[in-house]
C-alpha atoms as a printed R data frame, in Angstrom:
    type eleno elety resid chain resno       x       y       z
1   ATOM     1    CA   UNK     A     1   0.000   0.000   0.000
2   ATOM     2    CA   UNK     A     2   1.399   3.334  -0.989
3   ATOM     3    CA   UNK     A     3   1.572   6.441   1.094
4   ATOM     4    CA   UNK     A     4   0.016   9.415  -0.635
5   ATOM     5    CA   UNK     A     5   1.911  12.153   1.223
6   ATOM     6    CA   UNK     A     6   2.694  15.618  -0.122
7   ATOM     7    CA   UNK     A     7   5.376  17.876   1.285
8   ATOM     8    CA   UNK     A     8   4.017  20.804   3.281
9   ATOM     9    CA   UNK     A     9   6.766  23.296   2.530
10  ATOM    10    CA   UNK     A    10   5.852  26.073   0.145
11  ATOM    11    CA   UNK     A    11   7.904  27.995  -2.380
12  ATOM    12    CA   UNK     A    12  11.407  26.920  -1.278
13  ATOM    13    CA   UNK     A    13  14.364  28.210  -3.297
14  ATOM    14    CA   UNK     A    14  16.866  25.876  -4.935
15  ATOM    15    CA   UNK     A    15  19.991  25.108  -2.900
16  ATOM    16    CA   UNK     A    16  22.583  24.545  -5.572
17  ATOM    17    CA   UNK     A    17  26.266  23.838  -6.084
18  ATOM    18    CA   UNK     A    18  28.189  24.780  -9.196
19  ATOM    19    CA   UNK     A    19  27.254  22.527 -12.124
20  ATOM    20    CA   UNK     A    20  28.873  23.566 -15.368
21  ATOM    21    CA   UNK     A    21  27.329  20.829 -17.481
22  ATOM    22    CA   UNK     A    22  23.810  21.729 -16.362
23  ATOM    23    CA   UNK     A    23  24.435  25.440 -16.608
24  ATOM    24    CA   UNK     A    24  23.461  25.970 -12.940
25  ATOM    25    CA   UNK     A    25  25.009  28.845 -11.043
26  ATOM    26    CA   UNK     A    26  25.684  28.508  -7.326
27  ATOM    27    CA   UNK     A    27  23.156  30.359  -5.182
28  ATOM    28    CA   UNK     A    28  25.774  31.044  -2.575
29  ATOM    29    CA   UNK     A    29  27.307  33.654  -4.854
30  ATOM    30    CA   UNK     A    30  26.097  37.191  -5.012
31  ATOM    31    CA   UNK     A    31  24.661  38.606  -8.166
32  ATOM    32    CA   UNK     A    32  22.138  37.364 -10.694
33  ATOM    33    CA   UNK     A    33  21.343  33.704 -11.052
34  ATOM    34    CA   UNK     A    34  21.212  31.791 -14.304
35  ATOM    35    CA   UNK     A    35  18.099  31.279 -16.388
36  ATOM    36    CA   UNK     A    36  18.245  27.595 -15.485
37  ATOM    37    CA   UNK     A    37  18.018  28.401 -11.769
38  ATOM    38    CA   UNK     A    38  15.166  30.843 -12.315
39  ATOM    39    CA   UNK     A    39  13.326  28.306 -14.428
40  ATOM    40    CA   UNK     A    40  13.879  25.610 -11.803
41  ATOM    41    CA   UNK     A    41  12.481  27.862  -9.094
42  ATOM    42    CA   UNK     A    42   9.378  28.631 -11.100
43  ATOM    43    CA   UNK     A    43   8.715  25.051 -12.160
44  ATOM    44    CA   UNK     A    44   9.328  23.696  -8.670
45  ATOM    45    CA   UNK     A    45   6.921  26.222  -7.135
46  ATOM    46    CA   UNK     A    46   4.324  25.445  -9.783
47  ATOM    47    CA   UNK     A    47   4.750  21.728  -9.158
48  ATOM    48    CA   UNK     A    48   4.314  22.230  -5.425
49  ATOM    49    CA   UNK     A    49   1.131  24.216  -6.018
50  ATOM    50    CA   UNK     A    50  -0.182  21.492  -8.335
51  ATOM    51    CA   UNK     A    51   0.401  18.871  -5.635
52  ATOM    52    CA   UNK     A    52  -1.496  20.946  -3.118
53  ATOM    53    CA   UNK     A    53  -4.421  21.118  -5.565
54  ATOM    54    CA   UNK     A    54  -4.294  17.360  -6.076
55  ATOM    55    CA   UNK     A    55  -3.130  17.669  -9.705
56  ATOM    56    CA   UNK     A    56  -0.524  14.941  -9.407
57  ATOM    57    CA   UNK     A    57   0.052  14.236 -13.092
58  ATOM    58    CA   UNK     A    58   0.679  17.909 -13.773
59  ATOM    59    CA   UNK     A    59   2.897  18.155 -10.691
60  ATOM    60    CA   UNK     A    60   5.007  15.246 -11.892
61  ATOM    61    CA   UNK     A    61   5.528  16.863 -15.301
62  ATOM    62    CA   UNK     A    62   6.414  20.246 -13.815
63  ATOM    63    CA   UNK     A    63   8.851  18.832 -11.277
64  ATOM    64    CA   UNK     A    64  10.423  16.546 -13.852
65  ATOM    65    CA   UNK     A    65  11.066  19.619 -15.978
66  ATOM    66    CA   UNK     A    66  12.455  21.454 -12.952
67  ATOM    67    CA   UNK     A    67  15.189  18.911 -12.318
68  ATOM    68    CA   UNK     A    68  16.003  18.762 -16.017
69  ATOM    69    CA   UNK     A    69  16.515  22.493 -15.898
70  ATOM    70    CA   UNK     A    70  18.797  22.189 -12.875
71  ATOM    71    CA   UNK     A    71  19.693  18.616 -11.852
72  ATOM    72    CA   UNK     A    72  21.545  19.638  -8.679
73  ATOM    73    CA   UNK     A    73  18.504  21.126  -6.898
74  ATOM    74    CA   UNK     A    74  17.733  18.792  -3.965
75  ATOM    75    CA   UNK     A    75  14.389  20.398  -3.131
76  ATOM    76    CA   UNK     A    76  13.038  19.893  -6.642
77  ATOM    77    CA   UNK     A    77  14.160  16.265  -6.513
78  ATOM    78    CA   UNK     A    78  12.501  15.823  -3.134
79  ATOM    79    CA   UNK     A    79   9.212  17.163  -4.458
80  ATOM    80    CA   UNK     A    80   9.525  15.112  -7.625
81  ATOM    81    CA   UNK     A    81   9.982  12.028  -5.449
82  ATOM    82    CA   UNK     A    82   6.636  12.732  -3.778
83  ATOM    83    CA   UNK     A    83   4.867  12.878  -7.123
84  ATOM    84    CA   UNK     A    84   6.486   9.610  -8.213
85  ATOM    85    CA   UNK     A    85   5.627   7.962  -4.897
86  ATOM    86    CA   UNK     A    86   2.016   9.094  -5.205
87  ATOM    87    CA   UNK     A    87   1.857   7.363  -8.601
88  ATOM    88    CA   UNK     A    88   3.253   4.195  -7.021
89  ATOM    89    CA   UNK     A    89   6.732   4.208  -8.515
90  ATOM    90    CA   UNK     A    90   8.658   3.478  -5.341
91  ATOM    91    CA   UNK     A    91  11.983   2.751  -7.050
92  ATOM    92    CA   UNK     A    92  11.994   6.027  -8.958
93  ATOM    93    CA   UNK     A    93  10.907   7.982  -5.893
94  ATOM    94    CA   UNK     A    94  13.679   6.455  -3.831
95  ATOM    95    CA   UNK     A    95  16.219   7.221  -6.547
96  ATOM    96    CA   UNK     A    96  15.257  10.894  -6.474
97  ATOM    97    CA   UNK     A    97  15.479  11.027  -2.668
98  ATOM    98    CA   UNK     A    98  18.852   9.301  -2.643
99  ATOM    99    CA   UNK     A    99  20.207  11.821  -5.129
100 ATOM   100    CA   UNK     A   100  18.700  14.703  -3.131
101 ATOM   101    CA   UNK     A   101  20.376  13.363   0.025
102 ATOM   102    CA   UNK     A   102  23.695  13.062  -1.816
103 ATOM   103    CA   UNK     A   103  23.407  16.663  -2.973
104 ATOM   104    CA   UNK     A   104  22.382  17.902   0.473
105 ATOM   105    CA   UNK     A   105  23.789  15.509   3.100
106 ATOM   106    CA   UNK     A   106  23.329  18.063   5.871
107 ATOM   107    CA   UNK     A   107  19.523  17.752   5.710
108 ATOM   108    CA   UNK     A   108  18.285  14.875   7.922
109 ATOM   109    CA   UNK     A   109  14.715  15.265   6.646
110 ATOM   110    CA   UNK     A   110  15.724  13.711   3.321
111 ATOM   111    CA   UNK     A   111  16.947  10.533   4.997
112 ATOM   112    CA   UNK     A   112  13.848  10.513   7.193
113 ATOM   113    CA   UNK     A   113  11.579  10.667   4.163
114 ATOM   114    CA   UNK     A   114  13.475   7.769   2.588
115 ATOM   115    CA   UNK     A   115  12.965   5.837   5.798
116 ATOM   116    CA   UNK     A   116   9.242   6.543   5.804
117 ATOM   117    CA   UNK     A   117   8.918   5.072   2.333
118 ATOM   118    CA   UNK     A   118  10.925   2.041   3.403
119 ATOM   119    CA   UNK     A   119   8.509   1.658   6.324
120 ATOM   120    CA   UNK     A   120   5.535   1.722   3.975
121 ATOM   121    CA   UNK     A   121   7.256  -1.037   1.964
122 ATOM   122    CA   UNK     A   122   7.981  -2.966   5.197
123 ATOM   123    CA   UNK     A   123  11.702  -2.885   4.512
124 ATOM   124    CA   UNK     A   124  12.568  -2.516   8.153
125 ATOM   125    CA   UNK     A   125  16.354  -2.703   8.022
126 ATOM   126    CA   UNK     A   126  16.542  -0.144   5.203
127 ATOM   127    CA   UNK     A   127  14.290   2.159   7.227
128 ATOM   128    CA   UNK     A   128  16.512   1.777  10.275
129 ATOM   129    CA   UNK     A   129  19.621   2.586   8.239
130 ATOM   130    CA   UNK     A   130  17.897   5.717   6.931
131 ATOM   131    CA   UNK     A   131  17.073   6.723  10.508
132 ATOM   132    CA   UNK     A   132  20.682   6.191  11.549
133 ATOM   133    CA   UNK     A   133  21.781   8.294   8.590
134 ATOM   134    CA   UNK     A   134  19.573  11.148   9.793
135 ATOM   135    CA   UNK     A   135  20.794  10.744  13.376
136 ATOM   136    CA   UNK     A   136  24.390  10.957  12.203
137 ATOM   137    CA   UNK     A   137  23.561  14.489  11.080
138 ATOM   138    CA   UNK     A   138  21.302  15.475  13.999
139 ATOM   139    CA   UNK     A   139  21.422  13.241  17.070
140 ATOM   140    CA   UNK     A   140  18.619  15.217  18.733
141 ATOM   141    CA   UNK     A   141  16.115  14.856  15.884
142 ATOM   142    CA   UNK     A   142  12.874  13.422  17.346
143 ATOM   143    CA   UNK     A   143  11.507  12.447  13.915
144 ATOM   144    CA   UNK     A   144  14.604  10.357  13.243
145 ATOM   145    CA   UNK     A   145  14.277   8.576  16.609
146 ATOM   146    CA   UNK     A   146  10.593   7.930  15.933
147 ATOM   147    CA   UNK     A   147  11.439   6.518  12.506
148 ATOM   148    CA   UNK     A   148  14.056   4.273  14.051
149 ATOM   149    CA   UNK     A   149  11.577   3.087  16.676
150 ATOM   150    CA   UNK     A   150   8.953   2.171  14.077
151 ATOM   151    CA   UNK     A   151  11.525   0.352  11.968
152 ATOM   152    CA   UNK     A   152  12.840  -1.538  14.984
153 ATOM   153    CA   UNK     A   153   9.318  -2.436  16.070
154 ATOM   154    CA   UNK     A   154   8.547  -3.684  12.569
155 ATOM   155    CA   UNK     A   155  11.585  -5.944  12.808
156 ATOM   156    CA   UNK     A   156  10.192  -7.398  16.038
157 ATOM   157    CA   UNK     A   157  12.694  -5.776  18.424
158 ATOM   158    CA   UNK     A   158  10.127  -4.430  20.871
159 ATOM   159    CA   UNK     A   159  12.387  -3.380  23.720
160 ATOM   160    CA   UNK     A   160  14.739  -1.476  21.428
161 ATOM   161    CA   UNK     A   161  11.723   0.165  19.795
162 ATOM   162    CA   UNK     A   162  10.529   1.254  23.233
163 ATOM   163    CA   UNK     A   163  13.910   2.816  23.978
164 ATOM   164    CA   UNK     A   164  13.918   4.634  20.638
165 ATOM   165    CA   UNK     A   165  10.397   6.007  21.195
166 ATOM   166    CA   UNK     A   166  11.494   7.244  24.613
167 ATOM   167    CA   UNK     A   167  14.476   9.016  23.016
168 ATOM   168    CA   UNK     A   168  12.071  10.709  20.599
169 ATOM   169    CA   UNK     A   169   9.932  11.886  23.527
170 ATOM   170    CA   UNK     A   170  12.998  13.162  25.362
171 ATOM   171    CA   UNK     A   171  13.442  15.703  22.556
172 ATOM   172    CA   UNK     A   172   9.727  16.333  21.911
173 ATOM   173    CA   UNK     A   173   7.736  15.316  25.009
174 ATOM   174    CA   UNK     A   174   4.203  15.986  23.755
175 ATOM   175    CA   UNK     A   175   4.459  14.521  20.260
176 ATOM   176    CA   UNK     A   176   0.996  12.959  19.797
177 ATOM   177    CA   UNK     A   177   2.080  10.411  17.182
178 ATOM   178    CA   UNK     A   178   4.956   9.125  19.300
179 ATOM   179    CA   UNK     A   179   2.841   8.995  22.473
180 ATOM   180    CA   UNK     A   180   0.162   7.015  20.632
181 ATOM   181    CA   UNK     A   181   2.636   4.578  19.116
182 ATOM   182    CA   UNK     A   182   4.459   4.110  22.411
183 ATOM   183    CA   UNK     A   183   1.177   3.445  24.220
184 ATOM   184    CA   UNK     A   184   0.204   0.871  21.611
185 ATOM   185    CA   UNK     A   185   3.611  -0.784  21.977
186 ATOM   186    CA   UNK     A   186   3.205  -0.939  25.769
187 ATOM   187    CA   UNK     A   187  -0.241  -2.504  25.306
188 ATOM   188    CA   UNK     A   188   1.103  -5.139  22.917
189 ATOM   189    CA   UNK     A   189   3.871  -5.945  25.401
190 ATOM   190    CA   UNK     A   190   1.356  -6.484  28.199
191 ATOM   191    CA   UNK     A   191   2.203  -3.300  30.120
192 ATOM   192    CA   UNK     A   192  -1.174  -1.530  30.460
193 ATOM   193    CA   UNK     A   193  -0.012   0.702  33.325
194 ATOM   194    CA   UNK     A   194   2.698   2.254  31.169
195 ATOM   195    CA   UNK     A   195   0.302   2.454  28.216
196 ATOM   196    CA   UNK     A   196  -2.154   4.342  30.412
197 ATOM   197    CA   UNK     A   197   0.553   6.782  31.526
198 ATOM   198    CA   UNK     A   198   1.487   7.572  27.919
199 ATOM   199    CA   UNK     A   199  -2.151   7.952  26.905
200 ATOM   200    CA   UNK     A   200  -2.940  10.234  29.821
201 ATOM   201    CA   UNK     A   201  -0.048  12.502  28.796
202 ATOM   202    CA   UNK     A   202  -1.409  12.526  25.247
203 ATOM   203    CA   UNK     A   203  -5.010  13.238  26.278
204 ATOM   204    CA   UNK     A   204  -3.945  15.967  28.721
205 ATOM   205    CA   UNK     A   205  -2.136  17.780  25.904
206 ATOM   206    CA   UNK     A   206  -5.493  18.544  24.219
207 ATOM   207    CA   UNK     A   207  -8.117  21.044  25.366
208 ATOM   208    CA   UNK     A   208 -11.212  19.447  26.928
209 ATOM   209    CA   UNK     A   209 -13.567  18.285  24.199
210 ATOM   210    CA   UNK     A   210 -10.819  17.893  21.588
211 ATOM   211    CA   UNK     A   211  -9.272  14.610  22.732
212 ATOM   212    CA   UNK     A   212  -8.561  12.220  19.818
213 ATOM   213    CA   UNK     A   213 -11.107   9.377  19.660
214 ATOM   214    CA   UNK     A   214  -8.355   6.834  19.073
215 ATOM   215    CA   UNK     A   215  -6.537   7.893  22.243
216 ATOM   216    CA   UNK     A   216  -9.758   7.572  24.250
217 ATOM   217    CA   UNK     A   217 -10.402   4.147  22.724
218 ATOM   218    CA   UNK     A   218  -6.888   3.011  23.611
219 ATOM   219    CA   UNK     A   219  -7.294   4.437  27.114
220 ATOM   220    CA   UNK     A   220 -10.366   2.247  27.512
221 ATOM   221    CA   UNK     A   221  -8.402  -0.824  26.431
222 ATOM   222    CA   UNK     A   222  -5.676  -0.078  28.983
223 ATOM   223    CA   UNK     A   223  -8.212   0.466  31.752
224 ATOM   224    CA   UNK     A   224 -10.010  -2.766  30.854
225 ATOM   225    CA   UNK     A   225  -6.703  -4.665  30.976
226 ATOM   226    CA   UNK     A   226  -6.227  -3.305  34.491
227 ATOM   227    CA   UNK     A   227  -9.690  -4.527  35.503
228 ATOM   228    CA   UNK     A   228 -11.204  -1.038  35.732
229 ATOM   229    CA   UNK     A   229 -14.243  -1.867  33.638
230 ATOM   230    CA   UNK     A   230 -16.495   1.056  34.575
231 ATOM   231    CA   UNK     A   231 -13.723   3.537  33.811
232 ATOM   232    CA   UNK     A   232 -13.041   1.700  30.554
233 ATOM   233    CA   UNK     A   233 -16.695   1.995  29.565
234 ATOM   234    CA   UNK     A   234 -16.573   5.730  30.231
235 ATOM   235    CA   UNK     A   235 -13.565   6.099  27.947
236 ATOM   236    CA   UNK     A   236 -15.261   4.120  25.178
237 ATOM   237    CA   UNK     A   237 -18.430   6.196  25.491
238 ATOM   238    CA   UNK     A   238 -16.397   9.394  25.296
239 ATOM   239    CA   UNK     A   239 -14.569   8.067  22.218
240 ATOM   240    CA   UNK     A   240 -17.954   7.418  20.591
241 ATOM   241    CA   UNK     A   241 -19.110  10.948  21.361
242 ATOM   242    CA   UNK     A   242 -15.897  12.400  19.946
243 ATOM   243    CA   UNK     A   243 -15.607  10.336  16.763
244 ATOM   244    CA   UNK     A   244 -18.778   8.339  16.272
245 ATOM   245    CA   UNK     A   245 -19.444   4.620  16.767
246 ATOM   246    CA   UNK     A   246 -17.676   1.721  15.102
247 ATOM   247    CA   UNK     A   247 -18.345  -2.011  15.491
248 ATOM   248    CA   UNK     A   248 -15.027  -2.613  17.264
249 ATOM   249    CA   UNK     A   249 -15.496   0.285  19.653
250 ATOM   250    CA   UNK     A   250 -19.075  -0.727  20.463
251 ATOM   251    CA   UNK     A   251 -17.976  -4.305  21.101
252 ATOM   252    CA   UNK     A   252 -15.245  -3.152  23.457
253 ATOM   253    CA   UNK     A   253 -17.851  -1.041  25.233
254 ATOM   254    CA   UNK     A   254 -20.147  -4.071  25.486
255 ATOM   255    CA   UNK     A   255 -17.300  -6.181  26.875
256 ATOM   256    CA   UNK     A   256 -16.623  -3.612  29.589
257 ATOM   257    CA   UNK     A   257 -20.313  -3.262  30.408
258 ATOM   258    CA   UNK     A   258 -20.735  -7.034  30.633
259 ATOM   259    CA   UNK     A   259 -17.646  -7.381  32.846
260 ATOM   260    CA   UNK     A   260 -19.070  -4.655  35.101
261 ATOM   261    CA   UNK     A   261 -22.348  -6.568  35.418
262 ATOM   262    CA   UNK     A   262 -24.349  -4.248  33.138
263 ATOM   263    CA   UNK     A   263 -25.790  -6.893  30.829
264 ATOM   264    CA   UNK     A   264 -28.654  -4.817  29.470
265 ATOM   265    CA   UNK     A   265 -26.266  -2.028  28.508
266 ATOM   266    CA   UNK     A   266 -23.970  -4.603  26.921
267 ATOM   267    CA   UNK     A   267 -26.841  -5.988  24.871
268 ATOM   268    CA   UNK     A   268 -27.739  -2.544  23.566
269 ATOM   269    CA   UNK     A   269 -24.116  -1.899  22.585
270 ATOM   270    CA   UNK     A   270 -23.940  -5.214  20.726
271 ATOM   271    CA   UNK     A   271 -27.185  -4.454  18.935
272 ATOM   272    CA   UNK     A   272 -25.732  -1.144  17.758
273 ATOM   273    CA   UNK     A   273 -22.512  -2.847  16.597
274 ATOM   274    CA   UNK     A   274 -24.402  -5.445  14.581
275 ATOM   275    CA   UNK     A   275 -26.742  -2.836  13.163
276 ATOM   276    CA   UNK     A   276 -23.643  -1.220  11.622
277 ATOM   277    CA   UNK     A   277 -22.006  -4.523  10.565
278 ATOM   278    CA   UNK     A   278 -24.318  -7.554  10.886
279 ATOM   279    CA   UNK     A   279 -21.507 -10.016  10.108
280 ATOM   280    CA   UNK     A   280 -18.969  -8.468  12.472
281 ATOM   281    CA   UNK     A   281 -17.326 -11.597  14.027
282 ATOM   282    CA   UNK     A   282 -16.571 -10.163  17.507
283 ATOM   283    CA   UNK     A   283 -20.072  -8.712  17.666
284 ATOM   284    CA   UNK     A   284 -21.730 -11.987  16.762
285 ATOM   285    CA   UNK     A   285 -19.532 -13.908  19.217
286 ATOM   286    CA   UNK     A   286 -20.394 -11.477  21.975
287 ATOM   287    CA   UNK     A   287 -24.077 -11.701  21.089
288 ATOM   288    CA   UNK     A   288 -23.918 -15.467  21.551
289 ATOM   289    CA   UNK     A   289 -22.242 -15.041  24.919
290 ATOM   290    CA   UNK     A   290 -24.964 -12.675  26.008
291 ATOM   291    CA   UNK     A   291 -27.577 -15.169  24.874
292 ATOM   292    CA   UNK     A   292 -25.923 -17.914  26.908
293 ATOM   293    CA   UNK     A   293 -26.000 -15.560  29.862
294 ATOM   294    CA   UNK     A   294 -29.770 -15.516  29.586
295 ATOM   295    CA   UNK     A   295 -30.329 -12.287  27.705
296 ATOM   296    CA   UNK     A   296 -33.059 -12.423  25.059
297 ATOM   297    CA   UNK     A   297 -31.541 -11.187  21.797
298 ATOM   298    CA   UNK     A   298 -33.499  -9.500  19.022
299 ATOM   299    CA   UNK     A   299 -34.004 -11.247  15.697
300 ATOM   300    CA   UNK     A   300 -31.506  -8.963  13.908
301 ATOM   301    CA   UNK     A   301 -28.697 -10.531  15.959
302 ATOM   302    CA   UNK     A   302 -29.853 -14.100  15.349
303 ATOM   303    CA   UNK     A   303 -29.952 -13.714  11.555
C-alpha cells in the first residue's frame, strides 16, 4: 500500500552547487542567477502548487522539468519524489530522494523521508539505516528517533523500539504520534499501566472536548486490561461521542459493560454494533455469549 503524502513546505528556493554541465550557477554567490536556476524555481513552485491542488500528473511533469533544468537542486528532486511515490513508482521515488540526500547531506529530513517510504514497503532494516543516517547528522532529531523506533518495532525488536520512542519523547515530550505509538507498543507488550501513563499525557495535551477518539479508545483498552471496567466503559463512550461509533469500539464497550455486570447495557451496545455490521465476528460472538447468559436477543442478531 502506498503512502500518498505531499510535502508541506511552500515555495522553497533551490539550494545549488556549481554545475557547469547543467548550466546551474551557485546560489551562494552574489549577483544574478542563471536562467536555469530561475526556471527551476518557477517550475518547482508550480509543481508544489499542483500537488497541493491534487493535480498529481501535472505536478510530476512540472517537477520533472524542474530537475532537467537544474539537476543539482535537492528540493526539486525531493518534491519530484513525492509525485512519483504518489503514482506508485517506489523505485523512482527512492532514486530521487537518494540523489537529493547526496546533494544535500546536511539535511536529515531527506533521509527521514526515505525511511518513511521504506517503512511503507515494510523494509525494516533499510528504514533503520535511513534513521541512523539522519541521526548521524542530527542526534537530537525526534523524527529520526521515531522513525528508528517504528523500523525496529517492525523488525520485532520491541524493547529497542521502546527505547527509541522514549528518546524521541525526550526531545519532543508531547508529540501525539509518538505517544500514541508508544502506548500501543506498551499494550502489545502487556504493560497496560505504562500504556495508560502515555495515553494520559497525550489526552492531557489537548483542550477538553478535543481529545482524539483513538486515544480515548486506547485508554479504555488499557483500563479494561487493568480490571477497571467502569472507567473503561466511560472512555469508550467518550470516544464514541468524539468520533462516532464503530463495530469494534461498540464491542469493546459491550465487553466492559458485561464485565461490570451491566448486561442490558452490553446488549444494547452489541445491537448497535451489529446494526452497523451484521456479520462483524466479535459482535456476533459477543451476542452469543450474552444469549448464553440468559439475555433475550433481538431477531436482527440471530440472523
